[in-house]
N, C-alpha and C positions, 0 to 999 in steps of 0.2 A: 434611489432616484427612479421614478417611473420611466419606463422605456418609451421611445417615440411611438412604437406600435400601440401601446396601451393608452397613450394620450391623444390619439388621433381624433377620436370622436369628440372629446372635450374641446380640442383646439378649434375645430371648425364646425361646431354644433350650429352656429348661427349663420354660417357662410354658405351660400348657394350660388353657383355660377350658372347662368343661363346663356346659351349661345343665341342671343336674340338678333340674329342677322337673317336676312331674307333667304339666303342660300342654305340655311340650316333649319328646316322646318321641325318643330317639336323636339329638337335636340336639347334636352335638359340634363345636366350632370350635377348630381349632388356632390358638392365639393368634399372629397375625401382627403386623407393625409397625403401630402404632396409627394410622398415616395411610395404610397400604396395605391398607385393610379389605376389598378384594375378593379377596385371596389365598385360595384354597381355597373360595370361595363361588360361583364362576361355574359355571353349567351350560350345556350346549349346547342351544339351542332348535331344534327341527326346522325345516327349511326351510318346512314347511307353515305356520309362524307368520308368514311374510312378509306385510306389509300388502297385497301384491298377490295373495296366494294366496286362493283361494276358501275354504279351510279356516278361515282366520282371519276371513273375512267372514261365516261362517255365523251365523244368528240363534240365539238361546238355545234355541229349540224343536228345533233340529237336533242338540243335544247331549243326552246322557243326562240324565234328570231330576236325578240326584244331583250333577251338575256344573254346574247352572244357577245364575246369579245372579238374585236377586230385586231388581228396581228399584222405587223408590217412584213415586208418581204424578207426581212432579216430575223423575224420572230420576236420583235419587240412590241410592246404595248404602248403606243403613243396616245396621249390624251385626246388630241385633236382629231384622231382618226376613229374615235368611238362614236356610237350613236348619240344624238343630242342629249337624251335623258341620262345616259351613262356618263357623259361629259359633265353634266350638272352635278351628278352624285360625286364624281371624283374631285371636282373643284371644291365641293363642300367638305369632302374628306380632307383635302389639303389644308383648307382653312381651319378645320377643327383640330388637325394635327399640330398646326402652328400654335393654336391657342393652348392645346394641352401641354406642349413643350414649354410654353411661357408661364403658364399659371399652375401647372400640376407637377410635372416631372420632366426635366430637360434630358435625362438619361434613363428612359424606361428600358428594362432589359428585354431580351428576346421573348421570354415567356410572357411577360406582361403585354408586349406588343401583339403577340399571337392571340391572347385572350381579348384584347381590345378590338381587334380588326373586324370581326363579324358584326359586333354591336355598332361600331362606328359607321360601317357601311350601311347597315339597316337604318340607322337614324338619319342618314343623309339622303334617304329616298323620300318621296312625297306620295300624294294620293293619285298621281297620274296612272292610268291603266297599264302603261308600259312597264311600270315598276313591279307589277304583280309577279311576273315571272322572275325578275331580278331578285326579289326578296326570297322567293322559293329556292332559287339556286344558291343564294348565300347560305341558306340554312342547310343545304344538302351537299354542296360541293366545296370541300376544303381548299382544293387547288384554285378554284375560282376566287375565293376570298384572298388567298395569298397573292395571286397575280394582280388583283385590283388594289389591294392594300399597298402593294409595292410601289404603285404610282405616287401615293402620298408619302411613303417612307423615303422615297428617293430625294425628297426635299429636305429631310432632316439634316443631312450633312451641310447643305447650303445655309440653312438657318444658323446652325451652331457656328460655322466658320465665319459667318457675317459678324457674330459677336466677337470672335477672336480677332478679326481685323480691326474692329473698334478698339479692342484692348491694346493692340500694338501701338496705336496712336498716342496712348496715354501712359502705358507702362514703361516703355523704353526711356522716355524723356524724364519722367518723374523719378525713376530709380537710377538714372544715368547709367544704363546698362551698356556694356561693351563685350565683345566676344571674348570668352575666357575669364570673365570676372567671377571665378568659381567661389572665392572667399565671400564676396558680397552675396552671391546667390545662396550659399549655405546659410548665411545669417538671416536672409529674408525668409527662407523656408523653415528655419528652425522655429518650432512652435507656431508656424504660420504667421510670422511677424509681419509679412507683407500686407496682411488685411487691415493693419492699423495705420493711421497717419503718424508721421514722425514729428517729434518736437525739435526745437532748434539745435539740439545736441545729437540729433539722429536717432533718438531712442523712441520706440513705439509708445503711443498714448493708448494704454490698454483699456480704457473705459469707452473708447470710440470704435467699437467692433465694426468691421466691414466699411469703415469710413475713410479708407485710404483714397486720396485723389485719383489714383489709377483706377480703382473700382468704381468710384462715383462717375468719373469721366466715361468709362466703358458703358455703364448703365445709361447715361444720358445720350451718348452717341448711338449706342447699339439698339436701344429700345425706344428712344424718344426723339431721335435725330430728325426724322421726317415722317410724312404721312404713310409711308410704306412700312414703318417700324411697328412692332407688335404693340408697344405701349400706346401708340396713337390709334392704330387700326381697331384695337380691342379696348378702348379707353373706358367703356362702360362696364368692364368686367372686374375692375378693382373694387375691393371690399375691405371690411374691417373685421378683425377677430374679436374685438372688444364690444360687447353688447351695449355698454354705456356710451360708446362713441361710434355709432354705426356710420356716420358720414365722414369719419376720418380715414380715408382710404390708405391702405398699406401697400408696400412693395411685396409681391408674392415671393415666397422663399425660392421657388425654382428659378425665377428671374435673377435674384440676387446671387445665388450660388453659382449659376452658369456664368455670370460676369466675373465672379471671383476665380473660378477655375480657368477662365480665359486668361486672366491676368497671370495666374500661376503658370500656365502653358507658355506664355511669352517669356517669362522670367527663365524658365527651364531651357528655352531655345538658345540662350546665350551660354549655356554650360558646355564645357569641353567634353563632359562625360556623355556616354551614349544614352539618349533619352528618346522615348516614344514620341514621335512628332505627329502621330495621327490623333487629331483632337476628338475623334469619334471612338477611340479605343477604350478598352475596359480599364486601362490605367487611369484615364481622366474620369471615367465613370466612378471609379473608386475614390478619387479625390473629391468628386462631387458629393458622394454619400458621407465621406469623412467630414467635410466642411459643414455639411448640413447639420451635423451633431451639435455644433455651436448654437444654432437656432433652437434645437430641441432643448438644450440646457437653459438657455435664457427664458424660454416660454415656461418651462417647468418651475424655474425659480420665481418668475414674476410675469404674469400675463400682461400686466400694465406696462412694464419695462419693454417687453417684447413689442407691444403695440406702439409705444412711443418711438422706439428705434425704427420700426418698419414704416411708420406713418411719416416721420420726419425725413427719412430717406426717400420716400415717394415724392414728398413735396420738393425736396432738393433737386432730384434728377428729372422730374416730369415737367418742371417749369411752371407749375400751377401758381406759384407766387408771382412770377412775372406776368402771367396771364390775367391776373386779378386786376381789372381796370375799374376805378371808382365810377359809379354811375352819376356823372355830373353833366350839366349842360354847358354850352359855350359861354352863356351869360355868366354863370357862376365862375368859370375859369378866368374870364376877363376882369372880374372883380379884384383879382390879385395882381393886376398889371396896371402900371402907370402909363396909360395910353397918351394922356395929355402931355406928359413930359418927353415923349419920343420925338426924335428929329423928323422934320417935314421935308 
């Protein structure tokens, strides 16, 4: 079987995501494999950015005013205390980070985040003269990049945990979880049976991968619940991996697997055994990568079956079916009503 790494170009050959929002000028990302998120994002940082180099060790006063960071009295970098153009850049970076976690990789590791940071910041600048010195400093000062990138990265925890909160609302009731139900938990986690819906006998329906009501409910609430959710905010970013069906949007793998890991986390929280409760930990990042292998296997077995699965799930959780209102006039609607026979 071909590995996920070898199949990445084939999988997303026709899929390109463009961050076409006003706060992200010219930020275009060629969609890579959803777990190889650093492809196309790494930029070369000048040797002057070395920790041992005096350029990187310069104080804020040594840089042009327009490239300086404003620190609070406690040494923190607060977004609203920065210069207006830097605030704009950071807000764009926050939005781009949210998009990346949703559509590319919900658990990028430290090395990938480090490689992504300078390019992300550069692409969130625009042609205002004030950004000239900012771009130069991004290329020369590694600490500057780390400090600014941390403003966006601080929101990652909030985003992931928002999905876990949605998972709690559906997982506990669907599986009837109670504290200490270790036998039930063991059965659900065995071969990841919790990702399947159950038949009337309580057995998993194994041809309905990832279609457990707990997962579907988490997806619907966590990503499409209201206008602040990623699925609504970035609705124009959904695409198709099947060239013959370009308009049949699919659920992105990162979104699906994050919701699944959130459900897994809620299940584990009812165990009497010691479990890592930090949803941002490497333990859950590992679960994320393991569950993602299911999608690799489906795609490698059949691109069409992969497309059908992800497209139907998108339609199910995004509410597109409910939003499809026939284009009819009031006159046509009244044709089916017996107005004359109504009481006066």
